[in-house]
N, C-alpha and C positions, 0 to 999 in steps of 0.2 A: 734703516741700517744697510749700506750697501753690502754687497756680497762680492766675495773674490771671485774673479771671472776663470782663473787657472792656477795651476800651482805644478812646479817642476823640481827636478832634483838635479843636482850638479855633481859630476863625477869628479872624485878626489884623486889623490895620489895614490898609486900602487904601492902596496907594501910588501916588500921582498924579504924581509928579515925580522923576525919576532922573538922576543925572549919568552920564556915559558912561564914567567911569574907575572903576567899582566893583568892587573885588575885595579881596583876599587878606590873610591874616596875614604874619608875616615872610617875606621874600623868601629867606632861607636858614635853616637850622634854628638854634635857639638854642645856644650854647656853642660854636660854631665857631671858637673863638680860644684862645690861650695867652698867658701873660705870662711874661717873664724880667726880674728885677729891675726891675720896674714898666713895662717896655716891652711894650705889647701888639701881638700878631702875629694878624691876622685871615686869613692865608694859607689855613688849613685851610676857610674857607667862600668865600673870594674866588675861590680858584684852582678854579673851576667852571664848566663849559659855561654860556654864556649869562649869566653874572655878571661883572661888572667894579666894582672898589673905587677910591675915590680918597680920600685922607686930607685932612681939612680942618684939624683941630686935634688935636695930640698932645701929651701929657705924661706924666710917671710916673703910672701907674695911671688914665689918662685918654684917651680917644680919641673923636673925631667923625669919621665918614667918610660919603661919599655912595655908595650902591650903586645900581648901573643893572642893570636887566634887561630882557629884551625886550619886557616890558609896562608898566613903570613904574619911577619912581625914588624912593628912600627915603633917609632920614638914619638911620645906625645910631649910638647913644650906647652905650659901653662904660666901665664904671666899676669898680675894684677897688683894693685897698690899693696905695699907691706903691711899696713895696718887695716885692710879691707875686712869687713864682715858681712856675710849675706849670701843669697842666691846670685847667681850670674845675672839675672835680670834686674837686680838692684844695684849692681857695681858701677862705679863712675868709669872704671876702665877694666876691660877683660880681653885678654889675647890668647889664642889656642891655636897650636899648630901641629899637624901629622906628618911625618915623613917615613916612608917605607924603608926598611933594611935594602940597599940596592942589591946586595949579593946575600942572598939567603941560603941556609943550610938545613940538613935534615929532610923530613917528609915533605916539606913544602919548598924544596929546592927551586929557586928560579931568579928571574931579575926583575925588579920592578924600580920605576924612577916616578919623581913627582913630588909635589907638596900640596896640602889642602890646609888653609890656614882662614882664620876669622878673627878680626879685632873690632871690638865695640868701644865707643866712648859715648858717655851720657853726662847730662847736667839737668837734673830734676827741675830745678828753679826756673829754667827757661824752656823746658820741654824738649831739649835738644839731645838728639841721639844720631850717631854716625856710626856706620858699619862698613867694613871693607873685607870681601871674601876672594880668596885667590884659589883656584885650581888649576893644577898643571900636570901634563902628561896623563900617566895612567891613573891619577888620582881624580881625573874628571869622570871615570866609569862609576856606576852606583852599585853594581853587584859585587859585594866582597867575596862572593865564591868562584867568580869568573877567574879562570887560569889563564885563558887567552881569548881575545874577541870572538874567535871562531866557537867558543863554548855557548855563547849567548847570540848567535847570529839571528836566530828566530824571534829573541827577545832582546833587542838591543836598548841600550841607555837611551832615554828619549833625548832627541836632540837639544831642546831646549834647557836641559840639565848639564850639557857638556860646555858651559860657558867657562871662560878663563879668569874672568875678572867681573865682580858685581859689587857695586858702590851704591850706597843709600845713605841719605842725610834727611831729616826731618827737625823743624823747629815748630813747637805748637805753644804759642803763648798767647792765650786768648785775653788775658788782662791786660796785656799791651797791644791787643788788636793786630796780631802778626802770625800767620801760618804759612809755612814754607815747606816743600818738598823736592828732593833731587833723587833720582835713580837712574843708573847707568849700568848696562850689562854689554859685555864685549866677548865675542867668540874668535879664537884663534884655529888655524888648520893644523891638522897632524902632518908632520914630515914623512918622508918616504921610510927611512931606516928607523924604527921605533927604538931598537935597543942601542942605536948610536946617538940619536937626538930624536926623541919621541915627539916633541911638541915643537911648535915654531912661533914667531912673533907675527905671522901674517894674519891680520885681522879680516876675518871673512864675513862678520856681521856686527852691529851695534844697535842698542835700543836705548834711547835716552828720553825722559819725561821730567819737565821742570813745571812746578806749581807755586804760586804765590798769591795770597790773599791779604790785603792790608785793610783796616777800618780807616775812613777819611770822614766820618760823620761829624755832626755838631759836637762841641765840647761836652754838652749834657748827655749825649747818646753817641759816642763814636762809632759803634757798631751799626748804626741805622743807615750808613752808606759805606760801600766798600769798593776797592779796586783789585781786579784779578787779572792774573797773567797765567797763561799755559803755553808750553811748547812741547811738542811731540815729534821724535824723529826715529826713523826706521831706514836701515839700509842692510843690504846683503842676506846671509843665511844664518841660521843657527848651526850648532855644533855637528861635530862628524858622527856618522853612525856606520855600522860595519855591513859590508854587502858582498855577494859573491856573483860575479857576472856569469852570464850564461856560457862565455868562452873560457871560465877559469878552470884550473885543475882542483881537485877535491880538497887540497890544502891552501888554495889561493884564496885571497880576500882582498878587498879595495875599502879604503875609507872614502864614503860619499858624504858631500855635505847636506846638512839637513833641510829642514822645510824654510822656504823665503820667510824673512822678518816682515817684509813688505809685500802684500799680495795685490795683484792686478786690480786696479780700480781707478775712480776719478773724483774730482771735487770741482764744484762751479761756484765762482766768487766774481761779483761785478760783471757777469754775462761772459767770463772767460772761463774755460774748461780747462784743468790740468789733469792729464791721465798718466798712469804709470804702469810699468810691467812687473813682474815679480823681481823683488830684489833691488829694485830702483832706490835711490836714496831720496826720501821723501820727509818734508818738513812743515808742520803747520803751527802758527802762531796765532792766538787768540788773546787780545787785551780788551778790558772792558772796564768802565769807570763810572759809577752812577753819579747823577747830577745832585748836589748838596741840596738845592731847593726845590726839587720837583721829583717825580717819580719815572723819570727818563734816564737814559745813559748813553755815553759815547762807546760804540763798539766798533772795533777794527779786527779784521782777521786776514792772514795771508795763507797761501799753499804754494809750495815750491818743489819742483822735480829736479834736483841738482844733477841728476844723470843726463837728462835730456835739456837741461837750462830753460824750463818753462815755468813761469810765475803767474799768479793771479792774486787779486786783493780785493776787499770790499769794507767800505766804511759807513756807518750811520751814526750821525751826531745827535740824534733824538730818537733812539730806540726805547720803546716801551718796556717796562720791566715786568716780570723777571726775563732776562735776556739770555738767548742761547747763540752758538755760532751761525753763521748764515748758512753753512754746509759742513757735514762731518761724517766721516767715514768709520763707523764703529767697528768694523772687521780689522781695521789697521790701527786706530787709536783708542778702542775702548769706549765706554760709555760717554754719552754727549755731557758736556758740562753746561752748567747754568748759573747765572747770578741774578739775584741773591739765592 
C-alpha cells in the first residue's frame, strides 16, 4: 500500500456575517418511521427525549409534520407509495426531507437555512437499490446543539460529512450473473455571507467509484468465467470546517476546505510513472476478462492525472488467474481488487 507523502489545507472564504441559529442536519435519523396500508407512523423517531412532533397534513403515503427540538424547529416531509406497508428498508420507494424554519422565534430565536433530503428506490427481484442524499447550507453540520460554528470550533463537523450530494446505486443479480455498483459524492464551498447565501454551487471535491462484474462462462456454468471493470476517481478536497486564523479577532472565523480527496502519491504502469499532488484529479481504470477455455485472462489498466495531463497504461493478454491490477494505491483507491 502506497502512503500519502503530504497533506495540506486550503484557506476558504472569510465569513463576515452570521445568523445566530446556524446548525445541524436532520434533527432525527432518517428512516425513523414505518407505514401500514399507506398510513405513515413516525413514532419511532418522535418518541425520543427532547423531540416532539405534530402532524400538519397527512394522507395515504404522505405526511407533513413539525418537529420541535430543544434548539430549533423543522418541517419533515415523508412520501411513499399510497398502499405501502412495512419498514423503510423494505419499501420500493421512500423519500424524507427536513427543512428548518428559516426565522424561528422564542427561546431558540435565530435564522437557519438549508435542506436535508434522502430518497431511496428499490426492486427486490433484481437486487436494485438507488439512493440520493442532499445536504445544503447549515444542514451539513452534524451537531444539532450548535448555535453558531464558533460553538464547536474545537470539535468541527468532520469534513467528509460536509458533502452536498451523495448518490449510490447497486444491482446485485447473481441469478443472471450481473453485479454493478455506482457511488458518487460531491462537496461544495460555503459562500462568504452565510445569512444571505450560505451555500454555493462551487464544487471543491468529487469522489466516484464504478464497479461491474458480469458472468461470461460456458452455458453449463456461466459463473465459471467473469468480466470485471472498475473505475476510481478523486479530485479536490472534502467539505468545509471552521477555523480561527492567528490574526483574527475573538469573534472572527473562516471556513477552511477540508482534507484532500486525492493525496500525493504515484503509480507505475508499462514502465511509465504517473505522480500527483494533493487534490489533483486522478483516475484509474482496470478491466479484466477471463479466457473461456483456460485459466488465463486479458488485463488492462490505466492511470491518469488530469490536472497535469499525464497518463500511463499496461496490458497483459495472458495473465495468470487470479488477476490483480499491475499497480494500485490503496491510500487513495481503497483495497486492491482481484478476479476471480
